[in-house]
N, C-alpha and C positions, 0 to 999 in steps of 0.2 A: 678191334684194335685199340680204340680209345679206352675201353674198360681195362684192357691188359696194361696199357701204359699208366693208367690211374692206379691200378693195383700195385704196380712196381714202385711208383712214387710213394704210395702209402707204406709199403714195406721198408723203403729206404728211410723215410721219415721216422717210422717206429723204431728202427735200429738206432738211428742217431739220437733219438730222444732217450731210449733206454741206456745208451752209452753215457749221455749227459747226466742222467739220474744216478747211474752207478758211480760216476766220478765223484759226485758230491755226497752220496749216501754211504760210500765205502768207509768202514771204520776198522782200523787195525787194532790188534791187541798188543800194544807196546808195553803196557804196565798193568799190574793187577789192581792198582789204585784207580778208582773210577774217575775222579776229577783230574788226576794227573794224566791218565790215559786220554781223556777228552782233550786236554790241552795239547798233548803231543800229537794227536790226530790233526789238530788245527795247524801245528807247526809243519806237519807233513804235507798238508794240502796247500800251504801258502809259500810265497817266495822266500828264498834264503839270501841274505846279504853278507858279503865278505867285506870286512872293514880292516884297513891297513893303517898302522900307526904312522903318523906324519912327523914324528920327532918333536912333539910339542905337548906339554902338560901344564896344568896350573896347580901349584902347590900352595897350601895355606901355611906350610911350615910345620915340622914335627921333629922333636928332639934335635939332632944335628943337621937336619935337612933344611935348606933355605925356603923362603916363600917367594912367590912370583912365577913368571913364566920359565919353565925348566924343560930340560930334556931328560927323560926317565929311561935309563937303560934297562930297567926291570919291567917296563911295560910289555904287555903281550904283543908280539909282532902282528898277529891277526886275531880278529874276533869275528865269529859267525853270529849273525843276528837272525833269530826266528821270531815270527809274530803270530798271534792269534787274538783278535779283538783287542782287549785292553791290556794284554800281557805280552811282554817280549822275553825271549830267552837268549842269553849271551853265552856262547860256547867257545872254549879255547882249544882248537883242534890240534895244535902243534905238540908233539911229544915233549914232555918235560915241563910244559907250562901249566901251572896250577896256582890257585889262590889259597892262601891260608887264613884269610880274614873270614870270620863267621863260619868256620869249618873248612876242611881241606876239600876243595871242589874243582871240577872241570867246567862248571857252569853256574850261572845265577839266573834267577827269575825276577822280573821287574814289573810292577803294576803302574799303569798310567795314572798320573795325578792330574795333569792338564796339558793340553796342546802336545808338545813333544817331550814333556818331562815325565820321568818314571822314578819310582822309589823302590828300593830293594824289598822284595816280598820274602817273608820268613817261610822257609820250607825245609823239610827233612831232605837229606842228600845221600843216605845210605841205600843199600839194595831194597827192593820192594818189601821183603819180609820184615825188615827192621825199620821201616819208615812209615810215618802217618801220611794219610792223604793230604793234599793241599786244599786250602780254603780260598778260592779265587775271589769271592765276594767280600768276606770279612777277615781275611788273613792279616796278621800283623805285618806292618812295613817298618822299615828303618829309614827315617827321613834324612839321616846324616849321610846315607849312601844314595847318590842320585845318578841318573843317566838321562841323557838327552839324545833322542834319535829321530831323524827326519827322512830316512831312506838314503840320503846322500852323505850324511855325516853322523858320527857317533862321538859323544863325550861321556865317558864312563868313569865312575868312582869305584874302583875295586877296593881301594882303601879310603877311609873317610876323609883323609886330608889331602888327597891328590886326585886330579881328574885328567885322564889321558884322552888325547884327541885323535880321531881316526877319520879317514875318507872311505866311503862305502860305495859298493856297486852290487847289483843283483848277479848271482852266479847261476849258471845252468847246472842242475843236478838231476841225475836219473833217479827213478824211484828206489833203485838198489842203494845208491849213494845216500839218499835221504834217510833210508832205514838204518844204514850203518852209523850215520851221524846221530840220529835220535837214540840209538842204542847207548851212546855215551851218557845221555841224560838218565837212562834207566839203570845202567850197570857201571856208573862212573867209578866205583871203588876199584874195579878190575883195571881200569885205565890209570887211575892214580898210582896203583902199585907199580905199573910199568914206568910211569913218569918218575917216581922216586928212584927206581933202579937206574934209569937213564941219567938222572941228575947226579947220582953217586959216581957214575963212570965218567961224567963230563962236567965236573964242577966249574971249570973255567967259562963255560957257556952261560952261566947263570949268576948275575950279580945285580946289585941295586944301587948303581951309581947315579946320583941326581945332580945335575949341573945347571946353573942359571944360564939362560939364553941371553947373550949380549943385546942391549938395546939397539 
């Protein structure tokens, strides 16, 4: 009887161990680009944060726009933040919300500079067949575009002259939902086309009014 119980315990331990190994060894084929696929697998395995705009931005002033603490009606309502080691990805999941700075995009990649500070990483953003792989180690960054992220808050410069402030929390996502979100990184052109079509039908929903916040 003792041997039977011991054997059962060994079988249970072996099963749990194999499940643990599978969870961390599993690699999905999200992208045909080797480095990009490795990054996306990291995004898939780690937590996702949903960051909501708190109606506050810092503007350095640009053309007719004022400088100081402002409310930016053109800020993205929500930003999803993915992370993998020293890289974070910011994704704009709401239909119609896109960035036209440094290419028409649904997402940006940011490389850690120090502590909670990240700088925009240069990367191709077209479909896999028309995009070069990313260089996570030596890839060019754009220091005028910065992001600060500490799991609870996000300060992100989608444009070089304005930084939008967000409050963040972890969201629970099924594996199916994660894969659907990561698909936006890979096939973002398809989503951008849908966004432009939506914006054309609903132009009043999208404006860029920036107003100073009273002291």
